[in-house]
N, C-alpha and C positions, 0 to 999 in steps of 0.2 A: 493468628498471623504477625508474624515480628516488624517492622519497621522498615527493613530491607526492601519485602513487598511490597509495602504502601508508597516506596520511593518508586517501584518499577512499571513499568507497564508494558506494553504487549510491545510495541513496537522496538522499544532497548531491546526485550525479551529477545526479540526474532532474527533482528540485527545481530548482537552475540551469536546466538545458535548457528544462522548460517557461516560464523568463522569456522567452526569446528563440524558442522556438519557437512562438510569437502562433498559427499558423496549424493547429498539431497536424500537419503532414505528414511528422516524422521529418528536418526540415533544417533548419541555419541557415546565414545568408548570411555570403560570406567575411567582409564590412565589419563583422561583428558577433561577428568569432574572439578581438580583442582585449579586448573589452568582458567573454564569456564567459569568458576566463584569468583577468580580474583578479576575476571573483565566484568561481572556483572558490580560485583562488589566496586568497581573503579566507577561505573555509569553513575548508579546509586549515592556514589561518595561515602561510601560507610568502610571502614574500616575491618579488614578481615579480622581480625578477635572477636567482631560481634554477629560474626555469621559462628553460630554454636558448632564444636564440635558432634554435637549429638546429630542436628540433621544432617550432617556430613556422614555420618554412620549408620543411620537410617537411609538415607538415599542409595548409599552403595548395597544395603543389606535388601532393598528393594530388588537391586539387579537382578533378571535371568540369567543361569547357567547353570551348565549341565557338570558333574559330579566330577571336579581337576581339570574342568576347563575355564581356566581365569581369565586368558587371552581375549575370551570371545565376549563377554560381562558387558554391557552395554545399557545406558537409558533410553527412552522414548522421549521426544518432545512433549506427550500428553501426561506423562509419569510426573517429570520433572516441571513443567509449567503450573501442572495441580498444586506442586507443595512451595513455587516459587510467587506464583502471581496474586493478586487478588481476586476473587472470584470472577466478576466482573469485566478483568483484564485477562484472566487465561480462557475465558468463552468466546471474548473476542478473538483471540489469538489461534485459535483452532478453527472458527468458523472462516477467518480469511484465509487462512491455510490451506484448506479443503477448495477454496472459490474464489484465487487470487485471479485477477484480470493481467490481462497483460502491457497493456498501456492505457493512458491517460485517455485516447481517443475510445478503447471499448466504453470506459466508463462516463465518459459525455456522452456517448448515445444512449447508453441506460436511463442516464442522467435525464435527457431530452424526452426520452420516449415517455417518462413517469409524470416529471414534472409539464404538463400537457400546457397549463395555462401559463408558461414562465411565471409563476410568482415567486420563484425560490424556493421553494418547499414542496414536500411529498408527504400525503396524508398517512394514515394509517393503513388505511383500507390498501393504499397505493404500495405502502410499504411490501403486503403482506402478497401484492402482486408481482412485486419487484423480485423479490425473494425463492419466490416458486418460477420462475423466468432464467432466475440466476441460475437454481440446481439444474434446471432443464439445458440451458446451454454448457454446463458443465455434465453433460449426460449421467445425474444423479438426481434420483428417485428421492421425495421425500414425501412421508404421511401429514396430512391436516394438522392432525396433533403436534408433530414435530415444527410445523411450520409455524401453528399456532404460538407455541416454545419461542420460537426465534422471532416474531414480530414483538413480543409481549416485552423479552430480555430487551434487546435493542430501545424498543420506545424507551422502555424503564430507563436505559444508561443513557438517551440521548435527548431525547423529551425534558428537560431539567423542567422547565418550565409549564411543564402539564398540558401544554398547547394542541396536545394530537396532532403535531406535523413533527419533521425532521426539513432543516436545511441543509445544500450543498453541502458545507464542512462536517457535517454529521456522517451524511452517506462514505464522504472521500473517506472521513475514519472506517467506518463499517469497511469498507471494500480493499484498501489498498494497503498494504505495508510495505510495495518497493518503494527501492530508491528513485527518486525524481531523475528522468532520464536523461534529464540537460543537466543532471548533475556532474556525468562521464567526462562531458566536453569543458574546457578554459577559452573561450575562442580569444580571448584575447590576449593569451600568453602565450599563441603558439607561432610558425612562422604562416604565412601566406600561405603555403603548398597544405600543411598540417590543418588550418582552420577548412580551407576547402574539402579534406576527405572528410576532416568531419562535419562538413556542412552537410555532405552525401549521404552520410551514415543518420544524421538529426533529421532528413527530409525523408529517407526510405524508413524511418521510424513509425512518423505520421501519416505517412501514406499508404495508408491501409489499404487502399484499393488500388493501388498501383496505378493510376492512373498520369502522373506525371503533373500533380495538382492537389491541392489543400481544398475539400468543404468540407461544409456542415460538422458533424463531431469531429473531425479532422482538425479545423481551426479551431476547436475547442478543446482538443485535447492539447494543442499545443501553445494554446493562451494561456490553460490550467497550468502546465508545467513551467511555463514563464513567467508568471504570478506569484508562483510559489516559493521562487527563487528569493522574489526580494520580500514576499508578505506571506509570513505562515499559514495565517487564517484568511480565507477570501469568499465574500457572499456572493452568490449568483450574480446579483445587481454590477460587484466589481469587475466579475469575469463579463458580463453583457457589454459593457463599457469600452475594456482592455479590447478587449473583439474589437468594437467597430471601432475604435483609433486603430490596430492591426490592421484593418482589411482596409480604410482610410488612406493609411500610407502606401501598402502593398499591393494592394487589388489595382494595379496601375489601367488595365483594359477594362476594368470595372465586370466583370461579367459574376461578381461574386464568388468566385476562387480565388488561391494565391497558387501561380504557376510555379516551377521552381527555380525559371530566373528573374521571379518576382519578388520571391523570401532573398535569396542572394543579394538580393539589388539592395534591400530592407536592411539585411546583416553588413553589407558595406562586402560581400564581394563579386567577384567578376565572374559570372558564371558562365561557360563555355555552352 
């Protein structure tokens, strides 16, 4: 494995891949490979000449095609990731691509279900149960041996101090490669009308239950994404403190929920 792979992680790889796999079918065309490598090398701060011609040649030779059919030669994400990413990052990429969560609300609902004692950690046994439920939620079956393999691999990757447990940041890295939803909006750099429109999109994203108010994991998901805008690494304690502060300022009627008009007031918007 060369130094390019050592400087690239699953998140960076997938971010680049999504720019080229427009159809989201898991393939990119041979004619896109040069541009793909240029983008990958830019992220890893490597020079083009450090990506050997031999590697590119081997990649092209691995592309399946029918005789005389050069227009349909393409490479699957599994094949390319296996050649470029370190083993653990490749595993993480493929696992998360199969079980991607839609938003942080779903993520926090899972976290709260397994962090039952609110310690900020889950154990090995809890991780195994979580993974099994995650596959069931995505309507995918998993054998006991495969479940054990996933559990052992993930603990090896993230339980660096051998404490037999994972924290909130570990689980976030296992589950999500999607961009923070709030990064799509720049609330301070647009007109009041645009801010109102963006606010409606933001509230609808976190109001998964479509009740017109945020509660439980919906508040947690919103808090998690807000915190990650300014602090890339957050603990369960950080999240709970920020959640408490948000509820104190936004839950005007004290019902333990955040109505749309309450959140609008907190964000400095007049909600009709």
